[in-house]
Every structure is written in structure tokens, then in C-alpha cells.
VMD Tcl script that draws the C-alpha trace (Angstrom):
set ca {
  {5.04 22.34 -0.99}
  {5.73 22.12 -4.70}
  {9.20 24.46 -5.17}
  {9.86 23.44 -8.40}
  {8.96 20.77 -11.38}
  {10.14 17.30 -10.99}
  {8.78 16.00 -14.21}
  {10.67 17.09 -17.21}
  {8.67 18.01 -20.52}
  {9.89 14.78 -22.27}
  {9.10 12.95 -19.29}
  {5.40 14.07 -18.49}
  {4.77 13.61 -22.27}
  {5.79 10.28 -22.14}
  {3.35 9.86 -19.14}
  {0.69 11.07 -20.61}
  {0.85 9.15 -23.86}
  {1.12 5.90 -21.61}
  {-2.04 7.13 -19.71}
  {-4.07 7.89 -23.17}
  {-3.33 4.59 -24.41}
  {-5.28 2.72 -21.83}
  {-8.44 5.17 -22.96}
  {-8.06 3.36 -26.68}
  {-11.43 1.71 -27.07}
  {-13.30 4.68 -25.13}
  {-15.42 7.12 -26.96}
  {-13.89 9.61 -29.44}
  {-14.40 12.69 -27.32}
  {-12.50 10.56 -24.39}
  {-9.87 9.66 -26.30}
  {-9.05 13.38 -27.01}
  {-10.00 14.82 -23.57}
  {-7.77 12.80 -21.65}
  {-4.60 13.66 -23.30}
  {-5.28 17.44 -23.70}
  {-6.61 17.55 -19.99}
  {-3.46 16.04 -18.90}
  {-1.05 18.04 -20.95}
  {-2.97 21.48 -20.67}
  {-3.81 21.45 -17.05}
  {-1.15 22.81 -14.39}
  {-2.83 20.76 -11.56}
  {-0.91 17.59 -13.64}
  {2.23 18.44 -13.19}
  {1.87 20.19 -9.71}
  {0.27 17.05 -8.43}
  {2.79 14.38 -9.96}
  {5.38 16.32 -8.80}
  {4.42 16.62 -4.92}
  {3.64 13.13 -4.66}
  {7.38 12.33 -6.06}
  {8.73 14.82 -3.63}
  {6.85 13.48 -0.46}
  {7.99 10.30 -1.66}
  {4.22 9.16 -2.76}
  {0.88 9.13 -2.02}
  {0.22 5.77 -0.84}
  {-3.16 4.67 -1.25}
  {-5.28 7.66 -2.78}
  {-8.77 8.73 -2.82}
  {-9.55 10.82 -6.01}
  {-13.04 12.63 -5.24}
  {-14.70 13.68 -8.26}
  {-12.30 11.54 -10.39}
  {-14.15 11.88 -13.82}
  {-12.61 9.75 -16.09}
  {-9.50 8.75 -14.07}
  {-6.71 9.69 -15.80}
  {-4.89 11.75 -12.89}
  {-5.31 8.80 -10.78}
  {-3.55 6.45 -13.84}
  {-0.90 9.06 -14.40}
  {-0.33 8.78 -10.43}
  {-0.07 5.55 -10.82}
  {1.76 4.91 -13.93}
  {4.63 7.15 -12.56}
  {4.88 5.56 -9.26}
  {3.12 8.79 -7.26}
  {0.58 6.47 -6.09}
  {0.36 2.78 -4.89}
  {-3.39 2.26 -4.91}
  {-6.52 4.43 -6.53}
  {-9.99 4.54 -5.31}
  {-11.81 6.85 -7.44}
  {-15.60 8.41 -6.77}
  {-17.83 10.12 -9.11}
  {-21.70 10.79 -9.77}
  {-21.17 10.33 -13.60}
  {-21.69 6.40 -14.26}
  {-20.34 6.98 -17.74}
  {-16.94 8.68 -16.60}
  {-16.53 6.21 -14.18}
  {-16.70 3.27 -16.21}
  {-14.64 4.79 -18.70}
  {-11.93 5.00 -15.79}
  {-12.78 1.22 -14.94}
  {-11.76 -0.29 -18.54}
  {-8.97 2.52 -18.74}
  {-7.47 0.99 -15.16}
  {-7.85 -2.81 -15.87}
  {-4.93 -4.63 -14.55}
  {-3.81 -1.47 -12.23}
  {-4.38 -1.59 -8.32}
  {-7.58 0.74 -8.85}
  {-11.09 0.72 -8.54}
  {-13.58 3.54 -9.52}
  {-17.25 3.69 -8.54}
  {-20.10 5.83 -8.63}
  {-21.00 7.81 -5.57}
  {-22.73 11.36 -4.73}
  {-19.88 13.07 -2.92}
  {-22.27 15.22 -0.88}
  {-23.45 11.83 1.10}
  {-21.09 9.46 0.12}
  {-19.34 7.69 2.95}
  {-15.64 8.14 2.76}
  {-13.07 4.93 2.80}
  {-9.80 5.60 5.30}
  {-6.74 6.05 2.80}
  {-3.32 7.87 3.03}
  {-4.30 10.85 0.88}
  {-7.31 12.12 -0.29}
  {-7.18 14.08 -3.22}
  {-9.83 16.77 -4.90}
  {-9.41 18.64 -8.07}
  {-11.70 21.40 -9.06}
  {-14.67 19.86 -7.34}
  {-15.74 21.33 -4.29}
  {-17.30 24.70 -5.63}
  {-19.34 22.51 -7.90}
  {-20.76 20.86 -4.92}
  {-24.06 22.38 -2.80}
  {-22.98 25.35 -0.43}
  {-24.87 23.65 2.27}
  {-22.62 20.63 2.24}
  {-19.23 21.63 1.65}
  {-18.11 21.75 5.06}
  {-19.33 18.83 5.64}
  {-17.54 17.28 2.80}
  {-14.18 18.74 4.35}
  {-14.58 17.07 7.52}
  {-15.37 13.59 5.92}
  {-12.09 14.08 3.62}
  {-9.84 14.97 7.03}
  {-11.35 11.93 8.83}
  {-10.72 9.36 5.78}
  {-7.44 11.07 4.90}
  {-4.44 9.39 7.46}
  {-1.54 11.04 6.15}
  {-2.70 14.14 3.80}
  {-5.07 16.24 1.46}
  {-4.39 17.18 -2.22}
  {-6.71 19.72 -3.37}
  {-7.34 22.20 -6.09}
  {-9.33 24.78 -5.39}
  {-11.37 27.73 -7.15}
  {-10.08 31.01 -4.97}
  {-13.00 33.41 -4.98}
  {-10.81 36.20 -4.07}
  {-8.14 36.79 -6.70}
  {-9.85 39.92 -8.31}
  {-10.20 39.81 -12.08}
  {-9.09 35.95 -12.50}
  {-12.29 35.09 -10.12}
  {-14.38 37.20 -12.23}
  {-13.18 35.81 -15.26}
  {-13.15 32.20 -13.40}
  {-17.08 32.82 -12.47}
  {-18.14 33.81 -16.00}
  {-16.47 31.01 -17.56}
  {-17.93 28.49 -15.08}
  {-21.22 29.77 -15.24}
  {-21.07 29.68 -19.00}
  {-19.81 25.85 -19.32}
  {-22.58 24.84 -16.76}
  {-25.01 26.72 -18.58}
  {-23.91 24.96 -22.01}
  {-24.09 22.20 -20.40}
  {-27.29 22.09 -18.78}
  {-25.92 21.63 -15.60}
  {-27.43 25.02 -14.04}
  {-25.25 27.94 -13.09}
  {-24.69 28.01 -9.51}
  {-21.15 28.10 -8.25}
  {-20.40 28.27 -4.92}
  {-16.46 28.43 -4.39}
  {-15.46 28.35 -0.51}
  {-13.26 31.36 0.42}
  {-9.63 29.38 0.63}
  {-9.04 30.46 4.41}
  {-12.05 28.89 5.54}
  {-10.93 25.35 3.31}
  {-7.46 26.08 5.29}
  {-9.38 26.54 8.71}
  {-11.21 23.07 8.55}
  {-7.94 20.90 7.89}
  {-5.67 22.99 10.72}
  {-8.91 22.14 13.18}
  {-8.23 18.87 12.36}
  {-4.75 18.72 12.73}
  {-3.11 19.38 9.53}
  {-0.56 21.73 8.65}
  {-1.52 23.51 5.44}
  {0.11 25.44 2.36}
  {-1.65 27.18 -0.53}
  {0.41 27.71 -3.54}
  {-0.41 29.24 -7.18}
  {-1.66 26.39 -9.46}
  {-2.69 28.34 -12.59}
  {0.23 28.53 -14.95}
  {-0.46 29.55 -18.29}
  {-4.14 30.30 -17.42}
  {-5.90 33.35 -16.48}
  {-7.97 31.22 -14.12}
  {-8.07 31.66 -10.06}
  {-6.50 27.98 -9.08}
  {-4.55 27.34 -6.39}
  {-3.15 24.17 -4.83}
  {-3.63 23.41 -1.14}
  {-1.27 20.91 0.58}
  {-2.52 19.54 3.91}
  {-0.18 17.44 5.89}
  {-1.45 15.56 9.16}
  {0.69 16.65 12.51}
  {3.55 14.34 12.22}
  {3.26 13.06 8.84}
}
mol new
graphics top color blue
foreach p $ca { graphics top sphere $p radius 0.5 }
foreach p [lrange $ca 0 end-1] q [lrange $ca 1 end] { graphics top cylinder $p $q radius 0.2 }
display resetview
């Protein structure tokens, strides 16, 4: 459980600069997005700190990896030994692959609602579950549980946090409407997510992960029994 940051602001800033430098050949938007996302998203420091605290996450499967910046940050900080990233967006996957040259990382295009998942040490998913069709979320969780030998790390949208959840729904629907992705958002109640992993033999903890933002984000850490 993350009980305090292990990354000082200067150390995190240097790491972000190292990751951003790998996207020098990407689009102008991506060159701005990558460092901004890593710096402003509370999940960055929380997940990096957790990886350091447990002695590394080993081979990480990053589901919905996007441009791959979090996975590369884990690799460059020693928080992961290998990254396998999967995302439905072919353009983002290509940018991730270019940025990862020379590192033990592989990125591939995949539809997470039905993709087969390789066995890994850690299954990681940040801000993706609630964007998947409601009817496939439970099955995706069960596939993650089968794939993860040691642990699962998820940043989740909690629909039961009052004003935070209401605001988060408005913001997400607006974002999806602007990007023409549709406005369907189906965040699964966090206790239901936890129950799936506990039924599969994991011990789960859930902590806030919204520092400095009004969003209803929480971090779920699931350790396989005996891990």
C-alpha cells in the first residue's frame, strides 16, 4: 500500500525528462502530451512509488497503454524489468514502439474486450476499465486475474464518491463527445472489482489517487496470496 512518495520532485522531474526525450520523433501533440501527462497525473508518482516499494513489478502487462509513457517510466526507473503494452489505437502503439527502441518493451494493437492476455508478473490498467463496454468488464477482470502471477495494479474511476463522481462523469462524457468516441461511460463499482480479484485469490487494498484534482480516481492494489 502506498503510504508516502518515494520519488522526490527532482527525481521525478528527471525521470519524466528522460521518458519525454524518447518521443523526440513523435508528433508535436505527443511531444507535449507525454511529459504533461506524467507530471500532472497523480497515478504516475503513485504507481512508480508502489513499484519501488515492492522491489519492482517484474514483467508488466500495460493494458490500454496508449503511447506507453507510464510503462517506459517504470522501465527507466527500475520499477519494471519488461513491458508488454496493448492498446486499440494503432497510432499510439506505433509511437510507443518507436519510443521504446533499445528497451525490453513490446507494444501491440489489441481490442482489450476480447484479446488473449499473456502471463506476466503484474497486470496494469489505468483509467481504462470504465471505457470498456459494460458487458465485457467482468470478463476482462477475470482474464487479468488469470494473467497476473503476482499482482494487479489498477487506477479506477469510482462511481460512488458523490460530487467527485458526478463531476467526473460530466467531464468524461464531454471529452468523449468532443473526440467523437460517443458518450457511454460505465464505471464499475469498486467493491465489485475488488470482489472479482479476491475471489481469484488476491488480497486487495484501495487508496485515493486524485491528489490535486477533483476527479474520483482510486488506486487498487491486488497481491496474489503468498506474494
